[in-house]
C-alpha positions in Angstrom: 0.0 0.0 0.0 1.6 3.3 -1.1 0.4 5.3 1.8 2.1 3.1 4.4 5.6 3.8 5.6 8.1 1.8 7.7 7.1 1.6 11.3 3.4 2.2 10.8 1.3 -0.2 12.9 -1.0 -2.9 11.7 -3.2 -5.4 13.4 -6.4 -7.4 13.6 -9.5 -7.1 15.8 -11.0 -10.2 17.5 -14.5 -10.2 18.9 -15.1 -11.6 22.3 -17.7 -11.6 25.1 -15.0 -10.3 27.5 -12.2 -8.5 25.6 -10.2 -7.7 28.7 -10.0 -11.3 29.8 -9.2 -12.5 26.3 -6.4 -9.8 26.0 -5.0 -11.0 29.4 -5.0 -14.6 28.1 -3.1 -13.7 24.9 -0.9 -11.3 26.8 0.3 -14.0 29.1 0.5 -16.7 26.3 2.6 -14.5 24.1 4.4 -12.4 26.8 3.1 -9.2 25.1 2.0 -6.3 27.3 -1.5 -4.9 27.3 -0.8 -1.5 25.8 -4.4 0.0 26.0 -7.6 -1.0 27.7 -11.0 0.7 28.0 -14.5 -0.6 28.4 -15.2 -2.9 25.4 -11.6 -2.8 24.0 -8.2 -4.1 25.0 -5.0 -4.1 22.9 -1.8 -6.1 23.2 1.4 -5.6 21.2 4.9 -7.0 21.2 7.4 -4.5 22.7 9.7 -4.6 19.7 7.2 -4.2 16.9 4.4 -2.3 15.2 1.9 -5.2 15.2 -1.0 -5.4 17.6 -4.1 -7.4 18.4 -7.3 -5.7 19.4 -10.0 -7.5 21.4 -13.4 -5.9 21.1 -16.7 -6.4 22.9 -19.2 -8.5 21.0 -22.8 -8.6 22.2 -24.5 -11.9 21.4 -21.2 -13.5 20.7 -21.4 -17.1 19.4 -18.1 -19.0 19.5 -17.0 -20.8 16.4 -17.2 -24.6 16.1 -14.1 -26.7 15.5 -14.0 -28.6 13.2 -16.5 -26.7 11.0 -19.9 -28.2 10.8 -22.8 -27.6 8.3 -24.9 -24.7 9.4 -22.8 -23.9 12.5 -20.8 -20.8 13.3 -17.5 -21.1 11.3 -14.1 -19.8 12.3 -13.3 -16.7 10.3 -9.6 -16.6 11.3 -7.2 -18.3 13.6 -3.7 -17.8 15.0 -0.8 -20.1 14.3 2.1 -19.9 16.7 5.4 -21.8 16.0 6.7 -23.5 19.2 9.9 -25.5 19.9 8.4 -28.0 22.4 4.8 -28.8 21.5 3.9 -30.6 24.7 5.2 -27.9 26.9 3.5 -25.2 24.9 0.2 -27.0 25.0 0.6 -27.4 28.8 1.3 -23.7 29.2 -1.7 -22.7 27.1 -4.0 -25.0 29.1 -2.7 -23.6 32.4 -3.7 -20.1 31.1 -7.2 -21.2 30.3 -7.1 -22.8 26.8 -8.8 -26.1 26.1 -7.4 -28.8 23.8 -9.8 -29.4 20.8 -11.1 -32.9 20.3 -10.2 -32.9 16.6 -6.4 -32.9 16.0 -5.7 -33.1 12.2 -1.9 -33.2 12.2 0.8 -34.8 14.4 3.0 -31.6 14.6 0.1 -29.2 15.3 -2.2 -28.9 18.3 -5.5 -27.1 17.9 -6.6 -25.4 21.1 -9.6 -23.2 22.0 -8.9 -19.9 23.7 -11.2 -18.8 26.6 -13.7 -17.3 24.2 -13.8 -20.4 22.0 -11.6 -19.2 19.1 -9.4 -22.0 17.7 -5.6 -21.4 17.6 -2.8 -23.6 16.6 0.5 -24.4 18.2 2.9 -25.7 15.5 6.2 -27.5 15.8 8.3 -27.1 12.7 9.7 -30.6 12.0 11.9 -29.2 9.2 14.2 -27.3 11.5 
């Protein structure tokens, strides 16, 4: 995009029934500080970058279903996080409030559900 310059921020917004709690979960999972919080909105960002994640209040929120099912709320996006030790990363995420999804499609990936029910993946890169 021509109007963007180096150092400009970018990010994504994630709907949740309790954005502060979900921001706290991802803040602790990723070790990113909460940079801004107000009623209905919380933002986390890595200290060294210009990327951020916004968590916004969603009235009537319906969590997505994993795996997708006919006529059910689909996942619109999900996070993938590369990890070195898959078992340890899963244990850490569960200790913070995530749940292991019943359906696990790959040996080197674990699908978990965050406290609002969004799926996210912890991925071990077997090529390294």
